[in-house]
N, C-alpha and C positions, 0 to 999 in steps of 0.2 A: 325428926326421926320417926320412922314408922312404929307406931305403937298399937297393940291390939286394942279395939273398941272397949272391951270389957275393963280395961285398965284405966282408961280415961275418967276423969272425975265428972260428977254431974254438972259441975259448971263451966266444962269445956265448952268453947264456942262452937256453934253449927251454922253452916251454910248449906242450904238446900237449892238446887238448880233442878227445874224440870225441863224435860226434853220434850220437843215437839211431836215426837213419835216414840214408841217402844223400840228399844235396842234389840237387834238381833242376838242370838246367843254368841256368835263370833264377835261382835261389837262389845258385847259384855266382857268378854275375855280380853280382847285389846284394851279397851278403856280402863279396866281394873288394873291392868299392867301399867298403863300409863300413869294412873292415879298412885298406885303403890311406889313407882319410881319417882315421881314429884314429891309426895309427902315424905319419902326417905331422905330426901335432900332439901326439904323445906326450912328456911331459916328466917329470922327476924334479927336486924342488927347483929348479924354474924353468929347468933346463938341458934341452936337446933329447936325446932318447933315439934313438940310430940303431938302426933296426930295420925288420923288415918282418912282413907277417902274410900268410899264404897258406892255401889250402885243398888238401888232398892227398886223391887217391881219392874226392872227393866226399864224405868222411866225417870228415874231421880238419880242425880249425882249429888252425893252428900259428903262434905269435908268436915272433919271434927279436928279441933285443936286446943291443946291445953296451954294457955298463955300465963300460967302463973310462974314459969321460970323466965319468961321474956313476953313482953308486950308485943303483940302482932301489930306491926305498924303499916303504913301505907304501902311501902315496897314489896312487902311479903303479900298484902292482899292483891297489889297490881300483879304479882306473879301468878296468883291463882286466876285472876280475871284473863290474863293472857294466855294461860293453858287452857282455860274453858273456850275461849275463842278459837284457839287452834284446834280443839276437839270439835266444835262447831263446823268449822271449814273442812276438816278431814272427813266428817261424817254426815256432811249436808243436813244438819239439825239446828235448831234453836234452842238455847239454853237460859236466855234471859227475858223471855216473853212471860210476864208477870199477869197478862191479861187472859189466861187460859185457866180453867178451872179443871182440876184432876179429881176423879172420882173412883171409887172402887166399884167394879162391875161384879167381880167374884173375889175370893180371897188373893187370887194370884193376878188378877188380870184389872188394869187401870184403864180408863178411858178419860177423854178430854173434850172440851168444849170451849168456844170463846165465851169471855165472861158475859158478853151481851146477849147471849143465848139462854141465860140462867132461867128466866121465866118461861121460856119454849119449853126447855127440858122438864121443867116441873110439871106445866100444863100437859105435856104429851105423856107423862107418867115414867119417862125415862129415869128420873130421879125424884126422891121425895125428902122431907125434912129429916129423916133418918139415914139417908145415904152419907157413906163415909166420904168426906173430902179431905184434902192435904192442906194444912197450914203451914207453907213453906216459909213463914216468917218467923219459926221459932228460932231462938237464938242461942240455946245451950243444950247439952245433952239430956238433962232431966225433962226439959219441955219437949224435946224431939221424941222422947219415949213416952210422954204422957199427953202432949197436945198436938202432935203432927197429924194423926188421923183422928178426925173428930166428925160427929155428925153435922151434916150441913146446918141444922137448927142451932148448933153451938160456935158456928164460924162467923167471920166477919162478912162473908157473902150474904148471910141471911137478911140482913137488914136491907139488901136490894130486891128481896123477893116481894112481889106485888100481886101474886095470884093467890 
């Protein structure tokens, strides 16, 4: 059941999917409608899942679900994967590529590069240890709010910096 984000508890589960490119404004509107319709009928074992789906920075699809009333099982997770694959096909994007590093260029603009170019980006000065990167492995609302956007030096990527 579609639930406003601010009502969901801090322990609500979070899934973050990064797009291979920024969405256009039109795509943001269309995909937001798709997410809203999906979440409004999202169920697990016949019970409604209280949740929401949003797009952040025109680059990330974020699903949030409170599983306190019903445990989110394999079938309901499969349904989200199926939905995201449909979005990938309809909009010619990738949402499951975890080998891209997304970083803030400005307050509203996000860039990305292949993980294997991390040291090149640092050497060239495009990013540094204080550049904000996105930790898409956060798993609950509280961590999403406090640990999703972090400086590179606090991220798991930093252990791979060799320059």
